[in-house]
N, CA, C, O and the ligand as a Tripos MOL2 file, in Angstrom:
@<TRIPOS>MOLECULE
protein
  293   291    74     0     0
PROTEIN
NO_CHARGES

@<TRIPOS>ATOM
      1 N          93.7360   68.8020  152.7840 N.3       1 MET1
      2 CA         94.8430   68.9070  151.8270 C.3       1 MET1
      3 C          96.1700   69.0700  152.5680 C.2       1 MET1
      4 O          96.2960   69.8770  153.4890 O.2       1 MET1
      5 N          97.1520   68.2810  152.1370 N.am      2 ARG2
      6 CA         98.4570   68.3580  152.7950 C.3       2 ARG2
      7 C          99.5070   68.8210  151.7840 C.2       2 ARG2
      8 O          99.5070   68.4140  150.6220 O.2       2 ARG2
      9 N         100.3810   69.6690  152.2600 N.am      3 VAL3
     10 CA        101.4430   70.1730  151.3850 C.3       3 VAL3
     11 C         102.7870   69.9930  152.0920 C.2       3 VAL3
     12 O         102.8540   69.9150  153.3190 O.2       3 VAL3
     13 N         103.8620   69.9300  151.2880 N.am      4 ALA4
     14 CA        105.1910   69.8080  151.8790 C.3       4 ALA4
     15 C         105.7060   71.1960  152.2370 C.2       4 ALA4
     16 O         105.6880   72.1090  151.4110 O.2       4 ALA4
     17 N         106.1640   71.3450  153.4740 N.am      5 CYS5
     18 CA        106.7000   72.6290  153.9210 C.3       5 CYS5
     19 C         107.9390   72.9770  153.0940 C.2       5 CYS5
     20 O         108.8530   72.1580  153.0000 O.2       5 CYS5
     21 N         107.9950   74.1730  152.4910 N.am      6 PRO6
     22 CA        109.1440   74.5570  151.6580 C.3       6 PRO6
     23 C         110.4640   74.6170  152.4310 C.2       6 PRO6
     24 O         111.5390   74.4870  151.8450 O.2       6 PRO6
     25 N         110.3740   74.8140  153.7510 N.am      7 THR7
     26 CA        111.6010   74.9410  154.5480 C.3       7 THR7
     27 C         112.1320   73.5930  155.0010 C.2       7 THR7
     28 O         113.3010   73.2830  154.7720 O.2       7 THR7
     29 N         111.2920   72.7840  155.6410 N.am      8 CYS8
     30 CA        111.7710   71.5220  156.2130 C.3       8 CYS8
     31 C         111.2380   70.2920  155.4790 C.2       8 CYS8
     32 O         111.5510   69.1560  155.8350 O.2       8 CYS8
     33 N         110.4180   70.5420  154.4340 N.am      9 LYS9
     34 CA        109.8930   69.4620  153.5860 C.3       9 LYS9
     35 C         108.9470   68.5310  154.3330 C.2       9 LYS9
     36 O         108.5990   67.4670  153.8200 O.2       9 LYS9
     37 N         108.5320   68.9060  155.5200 N.am     10 LYS10
     38 CA        107.6220   68.0710  156.2890 C.3      10 LYS10
     39 C         106.1880   68.3110  155.8310 C.2      10 LYS10
     40 O         105.8140   69.4390  155.5090 O.2      10 LYS10
     41 N         105.3980   67.2640  155.8030 N.am     11 ASP11
     42 CA        103.9980   67.4060  155.4280 C.3      11 ASP11
     43 C         103.2590   68.2590  156.4580 C.2      11 ASP11
     44 O         103.3790   68.0470  157.6650 O.2      11 ASP11
     45 N         102.4990   69.2190  155.9590 N.am     12 SER12
     46 CA        101.7180   70.0410  156.8760 C.3      12 SER12
     47 C         100.3240   70.2280  156.3010 C.2      12 SER12
     48 O         100.1240   70.1280  155.0910 O.2      12 SER12
     49 N          99.3730   70.4960  157.1630 N.am     13 GLU13
     50 CA         97.9860   70.6450  156.7530 C.3      13 GLU13
     51 C          97.7430   72.0460  156.1960 C.2      13 GLU13
     52 O          98.0190   73.0520  156.8490 O.2      13 GLU13
     53 N          97.2130   72.0830  154.9600 N.am     14 TRP14
     54 CA         96.8810   73.3750  154.3640 C.3      14 TRP14
     55 C          95.4370   73.6770  154.7330 C.2      14 TRP14
     56 O          94.5070   73.1330  154.1390 O.2      14 TRP14
     57 N          95.2580   74.5490  155.7190 N.am     15 SER15
     58 CA         93.8990   74.8640  156.1480 C.3      15 SER15
     59 C          93.7920   76.3530  156.4610 C.2      15 SER15
     60 O          94.7980   77.0520  156.5790 O.2      15 SER15
     61 N          92.5680   76.8150  156.5910 N.am     16 GLU16
     62 CA         92.3480   78.2240  156.9060 C.3      16 GLU16
     63 C          92.9500   78.5850  158.2600 C.2      16 GLU16
     64 O          93.3530   79.7250  158.4910 O.2      16 GLU16
     65 N          93.0040   77.5910  159.1520 N.am     17 GLY17
     66 CA         93.5110   77.8450  160.4920 C.3      17 GLY17
     67 C          95.0270   77.9590  160.5410 C.2      17 GLY17
     68 O          95.5870   78.4920  161.4990 O.2      17 GLY17
     69 N          95.6900   77.4530  159.4990 N.am     18 ASN18
     70 CA         97.1510   77.5090  159.4950 C.3      18 ASN18
     71 C          97.6080   78.8120  158.8380 C.2      18 ASN18
     72 O          97.6680   78.9100  157.6130 O.2      18 ASN18
     73 N          97.9270   79.8050  159.6610 N.am     19 THR19
     74 CA         98.2940   81.1180  159.1360 C.3      19 THR19
     75 C          99.6990   81.1140  158.5480 C.2      19 THR19
     76 O         100.1010   82.0740  157.8920 O.2      19 THR19
     77 N         100.4450   80.0380  158.7780 N.am     20 SER20
     78 CA        101.8230   79.9700  158.2770 C.3      20 SER20
     79 C         101.9180   79.2330  156.9460 C.2      20 SER20
     80 O         103.0120   79.0850  156.4000 O.2      20 SER20
     81 N         100.7650   78.7610  156.4060 N.am     21 ARG21
     82 CA        100.7960   77.9910  155.1710 C.3      21 ARG21
     83 C         101.4820   78.7760  154.0460 C.2      21 ARG21
     84 O         101.3510   80.0000  154.0220 O.2      21 ARG21
     85 N         102.1970   78.1520  153.1270 N.am     22 PRO22
     86 CA        102.3380   76.7040  153.0140 C.3      22 PRO22
     87 C         103.3700   76.0980  153.9570 C.2      22 PRO22
     88 O         103.7220   74.9270  153.8160 O.2      22 PRO22
     89 N         103.8570   76.8760  154.9130 N.am     23 PHE23
     90 CA        104.8460   76.3490  155.8640 C.3      23 PHE23
     91 C         104.1410   75.6030  156.9890 C.2      23 PHE23
     92 O         102.9720   75.8560  157.2790 O.2      23 PHE23
     93 N         104.8630   74.6810  157.6170 N.am     24 CYS24
     94 CA        104.2570   73.8630  158.6640 C.3      24 CYS24
     95 C         104.1280   74.6630  159.9500 C.2      24 CYS24
     96 O         103.2820   74.3550  160.7890 O.2      24 CYS24
     97 N         104.9570   75.6860  160.1120 N.am     25 SER25
     98 CA        104.9050   76.4510  161.3550 C.3      25 SER25
     99 C         105.4020   77.8730  161.1090 C.2      25 SER25
    100 O         105.9910   78.1680  160.0690 O.2      25 SER25
    101 N         105.1560   78.7400  162.0770 N.am     26 GLU26
    102 CA        105.6050   80.1220  161.9820 C.3      26 GLU26
    103 C         107.1260   80.1940  161.8710 C.2      26 GLU26
    104 O         107.6860   81.0540  161.1910 O.2      26 GLU26
    105 N         107.7820   79.2430  162.5750 N.am     27 ARG27
    106 CA        109.2420   79.2290  162.5800 C.3      27 ARG27
    107 C         109.7870   79.0030  161.1660 C.2      27 ARG27
    108 O         110.6820   79.7180  160.7160 O.2      27 ARG27
    109 N         109.2310   77.9900  160.4660 N.am     28 CYS28
    110 CA        109.6960   77.7130  159.1090 C.3      28 CYS28
    111 C         109.4020   78.8870  158.1860 C.2      28 CYS28
    112 O         110.1670   79.1610  157.2620 O.2      28 CYS28
    113 N         108.3030   79.5760  158.4310 N.am     29 LYS29
    114 CA        107.9480   80.7370  157.6120 C.3      29 LYS29
    115 C         108.9870   81.8410  157.7880 C.2      29 LYS29
    116 O         109.4230   82.4550  156.8140 O.2      29 LYS29
    117 N         109.3780   82.0880  159.0360 N.am     30 LEU30
    118 CA        110.3490   83.1420  159.3190 C.3      30 LEU30
    119 C         111.7200   82.7880  158.7510 C.2      30 LEU30
    120 O         112.4460   83.6580  158.2700 O.2      30 LEU30
    121 N         112.0670   81.4990  158.8120 N.am     31 ILE31
    122 CA        113.3530   81.0610  158.2580 C.3      31 ILE31
    123 C         113.3970   81.3600  156.7630 C.2      31 ILE31
    124 O         114.3900   81.8740  156.2470 O.2      31 ILE31
    125 N         112.3060   81.0290  156.0780 N.am     32 ASP32
    126 CA        112.2580   81.2580  154.6370 C.3      32 ASP32
    127 C         112.3160   82.7430  154.3410 C.2      32 ASP32
    128 O         113.0350   83.1530  153.4290 O.2      32 ASP32
    129 N         111.5930   83.5510  155.0700 N.am     33 LEU33
    130 CA        111.6020   84.9970  154.8580 C.3      33 LEU33
    131 C         112.9820   85.5770  155.1490 C.2      33 LEU33
    132 O         113.4290   86.4990  154.4680 O.2      33 LEU33
    133 N         113.6590   85.0320  156.1690 N.am     34 GLY34
    134 CA        114.9800   85.5140  156.5260 C.3      34 GLY34
    135 C         115.9900   85.2520  155.4240 C.2      34 GLY34
    136 O         116.8240   86.1020  155.1110 O.2      34 GLY34
    137 N         115.9050   84.0650  154.8410 N.am     35 GLU35
    138 CA        116.8280   83.7420  153.7530 C.3      35 GLU35
    139 C         116.5850   84.6560  152.5640 C.2      35 GLU35
    140 O         117.5260   85.0810  151.8950 O.2      35 GLU35
    141 N         115.3260   84.9560  152.3070 N.am     36 TRP36
    142 CA        114.9750   85.8340  151.1890 C.3      36 TRP36
    143 C         115.5370   87.2280  151.4210 C.2      36 TRP36
    144 O         116.0570   87.8620  150.5020 O.2      36 TRP36
    145 N         115.4280   87.7020  152.6670 N.am     37 ALA37
    146 CA        115.9060   89.0510  152.9840 C.3      37 ALA37
    147 C         117.4280   89.1130  152.8590 C.2      37 ALA37
    148 O         117.9680   90.1030  152.3650 O.2      37 ALA37
    149 N         118.1230   88.0610  153.3030 N.am     38 ASN38
    150 CA        119.5790   88.0450  153.2090 C.3      38 ASN38
    151 C         120.0330   88.1130  151.7540 C.2      38 ASN38
    152 O         121.0030   88.7990  151.4300 O.2      38 ASN38
    153 N         119.3330   87.4040  150.8880 N.am     39 GLU39
    154 CA        119.6810   87.4520  149.4680 C.3      39 GLU39
    155 C         119.5280   88.8740  148.9390 C.2      39 GLU39
    156 O         120.3260   89.3230  148.1170 O.2      39 GLU39
    157 N         118.5200   89.5690  149.4040 N.am     40 GLY40
    158 CA        118.2750   90.9430  148.9520 C.3      40 GLY40
    159 C         119.3950   91.8790  149.3300 C.2      40 GLY40
    160 O         119.6630   92.8520  148.6250 O.2      40 GLY40
    161 N         120.0670   91.5870  150.4670 N.am     41 HIS41
    162 CA        121.1300   92.4810  150.9320 C.3      41 HIS41
    163 C         122.4460   92.2390  150.1980 C.2      41 HIS41
    164 O         123.3690   93.0480  150.3040 O.2      41 HIS41
    165 N         122.5450   91.1350  149.4530 N.am     42 THR42
    166 CA        123.8160   90.8040  148.8230 C.3      42 THR42
    167 C         123.8520   91.2200  147.3550 C.2      42 THR42
    168 O         124.7900   90.8730  146.6360 O.2      42 THR42
    169 N         122.8430   91.9570  146.9080 N.am     43 ILE43
    170 CA        122.8490   92.4260  145.5150 C.3      43 ILE43
    171 C         123.9550   93.4660  145.3530 C.2      43 ILE43
    172 O         123.9170   94.5080  146.0080 O.2      43 ILE43
    173 N         124.9550   93.1980  144.4800 N.am     44 PRO44
    174 CA        126.0880   94.1130  144.3410 C.3      44 PRO44
    175 C         125.6900   95.4140  143.6490 C.2      44 PRO44
    176 O         124.8320   95.4340  142.7670 O.2      44 PRO44
    177 N         126.3360   96.4980  144.0750 N.am     45 GLY45
    178 CA        126.1110   97.7810  143.4150 C.3      45 GLY45
    179 C         124.8350   98.4640  143.8340 C.2      45 GLY45
    180 O         124.4020   99.4160  143.1850 O.2      45 GLY45
    181 N         124.2150   97.9930  144.9180 N.am     46 THR46
    182 CA        123.0070   98.6470  145.3930 C.3      46 THR46
    183 C         123.3000   99.3840  146.6930 C.2      46 THR46
    184 O         123.3900   98.7560  147.7470 O.2      46 THR46
    185 N         123.4520  100.7080  146.6360 N.am     47 PRO47
    186 CA        123.7540  101.4580  147.8540 C.3      47 PRO47
    187 C         122.5910  101.4380  148.8200 C.2      47 PRO47
    188 O         121.4400  101.6240  148.4250 O.2      47 PRO47
    189 N         122.8880  101.2150  150.0760 N.am     48 SER48
    190 CA        121.8370  101.1660  151.0760 C.3      48 SER48
    191 C         121.7370  102.4950  151.7960 C.2      48 SER48
    192 O         122.6460  103.3210  151.7150 O.2      48 SER48
    193 N         120.6450  102.7020  152.4960 N.am     49 ILE49
    194 CA        120.4730  103.9300  153.2670 C.3      49 ILE49
    195 C         121.5500  104.0370  154.3320 C.2      49 ILE49
    196 O         122.0170  105.1330  154.6410 O.2      49 ILE49
    197 N         121.9460  102.8970  154.8970 N.am     50 GLU50
    198 CA        122.9830  102.8940  155.9130 C.3      50 GLU50
    199 C         124.2930  103.4710  155.3750 C.2      50 GLU50
    200 O         125.0120  104.1600  156.0990 O.2      50 GLU50
    201 N         124.6030  103.1920  154.1090 N.am     51 ALA51
    202 CA        125.8390  103.6870  153.5170 C.3      51 ALA51
    203 C         125.8350  105.2040  153.4750 C.2      51 ALA51
    204 O         126.8440  105.8370  153.7870 O.2      51 ALA51
    205 N         124.7130  105.7920  153.0940 N.am     52 PHE52
    206 CA        124.6310  107.2520  153.0290 C.3      52 PHE52
    207 C         124.7610  107.8660  154.4150 C.2      52 PHE52
    208 O         125.4050  108.9020  154.5800 O.2      52 PHE52
    209 N         124.1570  107.2350  155.4040 N.am     53 GLU53
    210 CA        124.2280  107.7530  156.7690 C.3      53 GLU53
    211 C         125.6560  107.7370  157.2890 C.2      53 GLU53
    212 O         126.0770  108.6670  157.9780 O.2      53 GLU53
    213 N         126.4240  106.6620  156.9580 N.am     54 SER54
    214 CA        127.7930  106.5660  157.4430 C.3      54 SER54
    215 C         128.6710  107.6220  156.7930 C.2      54 SER54
    216 O         129.6200  108.0900  157.4220 O.2      54 SER54
    217 N         128.3880  108.0100  155.5620 N.am     55 ILE55
    218 CA        129.1600  109.0660  154.8930 C.3      55 ILE55
    219 C         129.0210  110.3690  155.6780 C.2      55 ILE55
    220 O         130.0140  111.0710  155.8690 O.2      55 ILE55
    221 N         127.8320  110.7070  156.1300 N.am     56 GLU56
    222 CA        127.6240  111.9250  156.9040 C.3      56 GLU56
    223 C         128.3450  111.8470  158.2480 C.2      56 GLU56
    224 O         128.8500  112.8560  158.7400 O.2      56 GLU56
    225 N         128.3950  110.6590  158.8400 N.am     57 GLU57
    226 CA        129.0770  110.5070  160.1150 C.3      57 GLU57
    227 C         130.5790  110.7100  159.9620 C.2      57 GLU57
    228 O         131.2220  111.2680  160.8510 O.2      57 GLU57
    229 N         131.1450  110.2600  158.8340 N.am     58 LEU58
    230 CA        132.5800  110.3900  158.6090 C.3      58 LEU58
    231 C         132.9670  111.8200  158.2470 C.2      58 LEU58
    232 O         134.1280  112.1990  158.4050 O.2      58 LEU58
    233 N         132.0170  112.6230  157.7640 N.am     59 ASN59
    234 CA        132.2890  114.0070  157.3920 C.3      59 ASN59
    235 C         131.3810  114.9450  158.1900 C.2      59 ASN59
    236 O         130.3310  115.3640  157.7040 O.2      59 ASN59
    237 N         131.7940  115.2710  159.4210 N.am     60 PRO60
    238 CA        130.9490  116.1160  160.2860 C.3      60 PRO60
    239 C         130.6780  117.4860  159.6800 C.2      60 PRO60
    240 O         129.6320  118.0780  159.9470 O.2      60 PRO60
    241 N         131.6170  118.0100  158.8560 N.am     61 GLU61
    242 CA        131.4180  119.3390  158.2610 C.3      61 GLU61
    243 C         130.3780  119.3020  157.1520 C.2      61 GLU61
    244 O         129.8730  120.3410  156.7290 O.2      61 GLU61
    245 N         130.0660  118.1230  156.6920 N.am     62 PHE62
    246 CA        129.1430  117.9680  155.5760 C.3      62 PHE62
    247 C         127.7980  118.5560  155.9550 C.2      62 PHE62
    248 O         127.0880  118.0080  156.7980 O.2      62 PHE62
    249 N         127.4440  119.6930  155.3210 N.am     63 GLY63
    250 CA        126.1550  120.3110  155.5750 C.3      63 GLY63
    251 C         126.0800  120.9680  156.9410 C.2      63 GLY63
    252 O         124.9980  121.0950  157.5140 O.2      63 GLY63
    253 N         127.2450  121.3940  157.4760 N.am     64 ASP64
    254 CA        127.2640  121.9820  158.8160 C.3      64 ASP64
    255 C         127.0760  123.4940  158.7650 C.2      64 ASP64
    256 O         127.0130  124.1420  159.8090 O.2      64 ASP64
    257 N         126.9870  124.0630  157.5610 N.am     65 GLY65
    258 CA        126.7350  125.4970  157.4350 C.3      65 GLY65
    259 C         127.9890  126.3390  157.5170 C.2      65 GLY65
    260 O         127.8850  127.5370  157.7820 O.2      65 GLY65
    261 N         129.1820  125.7750  157.3030 N.am     66 ILE66
    262 CA        130.4190  126.5520  157.3270 C.3      66 ILE66
    263 C         130.5320  127.3230  156.0060 C.2      66 ILE66
    264 O         130.5060  126.7150  154.9360 O.2      66 ILE66
    265 N         130.6590  128.6780  156.0700 N.am     67 PRO67
    266 CA        130.7490  129.4850  154.8300 C.3      67 PRO67
    267 C         131.9720  129.0890  154.0260 C.2      67 PRO67
    268 O         133.0590  128.9370  154.5830 O.2      67 PRO67
    269 N         131.8050  128.9210  152.7140 N.am     68 SER68
    270 CA        132.9140  128.4910  151.8700 C.3      68 SER68
    271 C         133.9840  129.5640  151.8030 C.2      68 SER68
    272 O         135.1510  129.2360  151.5910 O.2      68 SER68
    273 N         133.6370  130.8360  151.9750 N.am     69 GLU69
    274 CA        134.6340  131.9020  151.9050 C.3      69 GLU69
    275 C         135.6410  131.7690  153.0390 C.2      69 GLU69
    276 O         136.8370  131.9460  152.8040 O.2      69 GLU69
    277 N         135.2050  131.4650  154.2600 N.am     70 ASP70
    278 CA        136.1060  131.3130  155.3830 C.3      70 ASP70
    279 C         137.1040  130.2070  155.1720 C.2      70 ASP70
    280 O         138.2450  130.2870  155.6280 O.2      70 ASP70
    281 N         136.6730  129.1720  154.4810 N.am     71 ARG71
    282 CA        137.5430  128.0160  154.2890 C.3      71 ARG71
    283 C         138.6070  128.3010  153.2350 C.2      71 ARG71
    284 O         139.6620  127.6660  153.2350 O.2      71 ARG71
    285 N         138.3400  129.2570  152.3300 N.am     72 LEU72
    286 CA        139.3230  129.5770  151.2800 C.3      72 LEU72
    287 C         140.4400  130.4320  151.8460 C.2      72 LEU72
    288 O         141.5720  130.2910  151.3820 O.2      72 LEU72
    289 N         140.2050  131.3230  152.8270 N.am     73 HIS73
    290 CA        141.2100  132.2220  153.3490 C.3      73 HIS73
    291 C         142.1050  131.5860  154.3750 C.2      73 HIS73
    292 O         143.0050  132.2410  154.9010 O.2      73 HIS73
    293 ZN        108.5210   73.2800  158.2230 Zn       74 ZN74
@<TRIPOS>BOND
     1     1     2 1
     2     2     3 1
     3     3     4 2
     4     3     5 am
     5     5     6 1
     6     6     7 1
     7     7     8 2
     8     7     9 am
     9     9    10 1
    10    10    11 1
    11    11    12 2
    12    11    13 am
    13    13    14 1
    14    14    15 1
    15    15    16 2
    16    15    17 am
    17    17    18 1
    18    18    19 1
    19    19    20 2
    20    19    21 am
    21    21    22 1
    22    22    23 1
    23    23    24 2
    24    23    25 am
    25    25    26 1
    26    26    27 1
    27    27    28 2
    28    27    29 am
    29    29    30 1
    30    30    31 1
    31    31    32 2
    32    31    33 am
    33    33    34 1
    34    34    35 1
    35    35    36 2
    36    35    37 am
    37    37    38 1
    38    38    39 1
    39    39    40 2
    40    39    41 am
    41    41    42 1
    42    42    43 1
    43    43    44 2
    44    43    45 am
    45    45    46 1
    46    46    47 1
    47    47    48 2
    48    47    49 am
    49    49    50 1
    50    50    51 1
    51    51    52 2
    52    51    53 am
    53    53    54 1
    54    54    55 1
    55    55    56 2
    56    55    57 am
    57    57    58 1
    58    58    59 1
    59    59    60 2
    60    59    61 am
    61    61    62 1
    62    62    63 1
    63    63    64 2
    64    63    65 am
    65    65    66 1
    66    66    67 1
    67    67    68 2
    68    67    69 am
    69    69    70 1
    70    70    71 1
    71    71    72 2
    72    71    73 am
    73    73    74 1
    74    74    75 1
    75    75    76 2
    76    75    77 am
    77    77    78 1
    78    78    79 1
    79    79    80 2
    80    79    81 am
    81    81    82 1
    82    82    83 1
    83    83    84 2
    84    83    85 am
    85    85    86 1
    86    86    87 1
    87    87    88 2
    88    87    89 am
    89    89    90 1
    90    90    91 1
    91    91    92 2
    92    91    93 am
    93    93    94 1
    94    94    95 1
    95    95    96 2
    96    95    97 am
    97    97    98 1
    98    98    99 1
    99    99   100 2
   100    99   101 am
   101   101   102 1
   102   102   103 1
   103   103   104 2
   104   103   105 am
   105   105   106 1
   106   106   107 1
   107   107   108 2
   108   107   109 am
   109   109   110 1
   110   110   111 1
   111   111   112 2
   112   111   113 am
   113   113   114 1
   114   114   115 1
   115   115   116 2
   116   115   117 am
   117   117   118 1
   118   118   119 1
   119   119   120 2
   120   119   121 am
   121   121   122 1
   122   122   123 1
   123   123   124 2
   124   123   125 am
   125   125   126 1
   126   126   127 1
   127   127   128 2
   128   127   129 am
   129   129   130 1
   130   130   131 1
   131   131   132 2
   132   131   133 am
   133   133   134 1
   134   134   135 1
   135   135   136 2
   136   135   137 am
   137   137   138 1
   138   138   139 1
   139   139   140 2
   140   139   141 am
   141   141   142 1
   142   142   143 1
   143   143   144 2
   144   143   145 am
   145   145   146 1
   146   146   147 1
   147   147   148 2
   148   147   149 am
   149   149   150 1
   150   150   151 1
   151   151   152 2
   152   151   153 am
   153   153   154 1
   154   154   155 1
   155   155   156 2
   156   155   157 am
   157   157   158 1
   158   158   159 1
   159   159   160 2
   160   159   161 am
   161   161   162 1
   162   162   163 1
   163   163   164 2
   164   163   165 am
   165   165   166 1
   166   166   167 1
   167   167   168 2
   168   167   169 am
   169   169   170 1
   170   170   171 1
   171   171   172 2
   172   171   173 am
   173   173   174 1
   174   174   175 1
   175   175   176 2
   176   175   177 am
   177   177   178 1
   178   178   179 1
   179   179   180 2
   180   179   181 am
   181   181   182 1
   182   182   183 1
   183   183   184 2
   184   183   185 am
   185   185   186 1
   186   186   187 1
   187   187   188 2
   188   187   189 am
   189   189   190 1
   190   190   191 1
   191   191   192 2
   192   191   193 am
   193   193   194 1
   194   194   195 1
   195   195   196 2
   196   195   197 am
   197   197   198 1
   198   198   199 1
   199   199   200 2
   200   199   201 am
   201   201   202 1
   202   202   203 1
   203   203   204 2
   204   203   205 am
   205   205   206 1
   206   206   207 1
   207   207   208 2
   208   207   209 am
   209   209   210 1
   210   210   211 1
   211   211   212 2
   212   211   213 am
   213   213   214 1
   214   214   215 1
   215   215   216 2
   216   215   217 am
   217   217   218 1
   218   218   219 1
   219   219   220 2
   220   219   221 am
   221   221   222 1
   222   222   223 1
   223   223   224 2
   224   223   225 am
   225   225   226 1
   226   226   227 1
   227   227   228 2
   228   227   229 am
   229   229   230 1
   230   230   231 1
   231   231   232 2
   232   231   233 am
   233   233   234 1
   234   234   235 1
   235   235   236 2
   236   235   237 am
   237   237   238 1
   238   238   239 1
   239   239   240 2
   240   239   241 am
   241   241   242 1
   242   242   243 1
   243   243   244 2
   244   243   245 am
   245   245   246 1
   246   246   247 1
   247   247   248 2
   248   247   249 am
   249   249   250 1
   250   250   251 1
   251   251   252 2
   252   251   253 am
   253   253   254 1
   254   254   255 1
   255   255   256 2
   256   255   257 am
   257   257   258 1
   258   258   259 1
   259   259   260 2
   260   259   261 am
   261   261   262 1
   262   262   263 1
   263   263   264 2
   264   263   265 am
   265   265   266 1
   266   266   267 1
   267   267   268 2
   268   267   269 am
   269   269   270 1
   270   270   271 1
   271   271   272 2
   272   271   273 am
   273   273   274 1
   274   274   275 1
   275   275   276 2
   276   275   277 am
   277   277   278 1
   278   278   279 1
   279   279   280 2
   280   279   281 am
   281   281   282 1
   282   282   283 1
   283   283   284 2
   284   283   285 am
   285   285   286 1
   286   286   287 1
   287   287   288 2
   288   287   289 am
   289   289   290 1
   290   290   291 1
   291   291   292 2
@<TRIPOS>SUBSTRUCTURE
     1 MET1         2 RESIDUE 1 A MET
     2 ARG2         6 RESIDUE 1 A ARG
     3 VAL3        10 RESIDUE 1 A VAL
     4 ALA4        14 RESIDUE 1 A ALA
     5 CYS5        18 RESIDUE 1 A CYS
     6 PRO6        22 RESIDUE 1 A PRO
     7 THR7        26 RESIDUE 1 A THR
     8 CYS8        30 RESIDUE 1 A CYS
     9 LYS9        34 RESIDUE 1 A LYS
    10 LYS10       38 RESIDUE 1 A LYS
    11 ASP11       42 RESIDUE 1 A ASP
    12 SER12       46 RESIDUE 1 A SER
    13 GLU13       50 RESIDUE 1 A GLU
    14 TRP14       54 RESIDUE 1 A TRP
    15 SER15       58 RESIDUE 1 A SER
    16 GLU16       62 RESIDUE 1 A GLU
    17 GLY17       66 RESIDUE 1 A GLY
    18 ASN18       70 RESIDUE 1 A ASN
    19 THR19       74 RESIDUE 1 A THR
    20 SER20       78 RESIDUE 1 A SER
    21 ARG21       82 RESIDUE 1 A ARG
    22 PRO22       86 RESIDUE 1 A PRO
    23 PHE23       90 RESIDUE 1 A PHE
    24 CYS24       94 RESIDUE 1 A CYS
    25 SER25       98 RESIDUE 1 A SER
    26 GLU26      102 RESIDUE 1 A GLU
    27 ARG27      106 RESIDUE 1 A ARG
    28 CYS28      110 RESIDUE 1 A CYS
    29 LYS29      114 RESIDUE 1 A LYS
    30 LEU30      118 RESIDUE 1 A LEU
    31 ILE31      122 RESIDUE 1 A ILE
    32 ASP32      126 RESIDUE 1 A ASP
    33 LEU33      130 RESIDUE 1 A LEU
    34 GLY34      134 RESIDUE 1 A GLY
    35 GLU35      138 RESIDUE 1 A GLU
    36 TRP36      142 RESIDUE 1 A TRP
    37 ALA37      146 RESIDUE 1 A ALA
    38 ASN38      150 RESIDUE 1 A ASN
    39 GLU39      154 RESIDUE 1 A GLU
    40 GLY40      158 RESIDUE 1 A GLY
    41 HIS41      162 RESIDUE 1 A HIS
    42 THR42      166 RESIDUE 1 A THR
    43 ILE43      170 RESIDUE 1 A ILE
    44 PRO44      174 RESIDUE 1 A PRO
    45 GLY45      178 RESIDUE 1 A GLY
    46 THR46      182 RESIDUE 1 A THR
    47 PRO47      186 RESIDUE 1 A PRO
    48 SER48      190 RESIDUE 1 A SER
    49 ILE49      194 RESIDUE 1 A ILE
    50 GLU50      198 RESIDUE 1 A GLU
    51 ALA51      202 RESIDUE 1 A ALA
    52 PHE52      206 RESIDUE 1 A PHE
    53 GLU53      210 RESIDUE 1 A GLU
    54 SER54      214 RESIDUE 1 A SER
    55 ILE55      218 RESIDUE 1 A ILE
    56 GLU56      222 RESIDUE 1 A GLU
    57 GLU57      226 RESIDUE 1 A GLU
    58 LEU58      230 RESIDUE 1 A LEU
    59 ASN59      234 RESIDUE 1 A ASN
    60 PRO60      238 RESIDUE 1 A PRO
    61 GLU61      242 RESIDUE 1 A GLU
    62 PHE62      246 RESIDUE 1 A PHE
    63 GLY63      250 RESIDUE 1 A GLY
    64 ASP64      254 RESIDUE 1 A ASP
    65 GLY65      258 RESIDUE 1 A GLY
    66 ILE66      262 RESIDUE 1 A ILE
    67 PRO67      266 RESIDUE 1 A PRO
    68 SER68      270 RESIDUE 1 A SER
    69 GLU69      274 RESIDUE 1 A GLU
    70 ASP70      278 RESIDUE 1 A ASP
    71 ARG71      282 RESIDUE 1 A ARG
    72 LEU72      286 RESIDUE 1 A LEU
    73 HIS73      290 RESIDUE 1 A HIS
    74 ZN74       293 GROUP 0 **** ****
């Protein structure tokens, strides 16, 4: 059975030995997965873990244990 590779549209053999199926090669499989992952990162309004980490870096006092009373006086 032959199928068209979703990435490069080239005919490839659909067999048990082809671990990249339905892609013709591992490379085409990774390309397709990469495009899928990039789309996932562009969803608007979805805060990432990286965003939260950068907030802590910009505010070193954040959670540093400084008593609030000292800061008021
Ligand atoms: Zn391909």
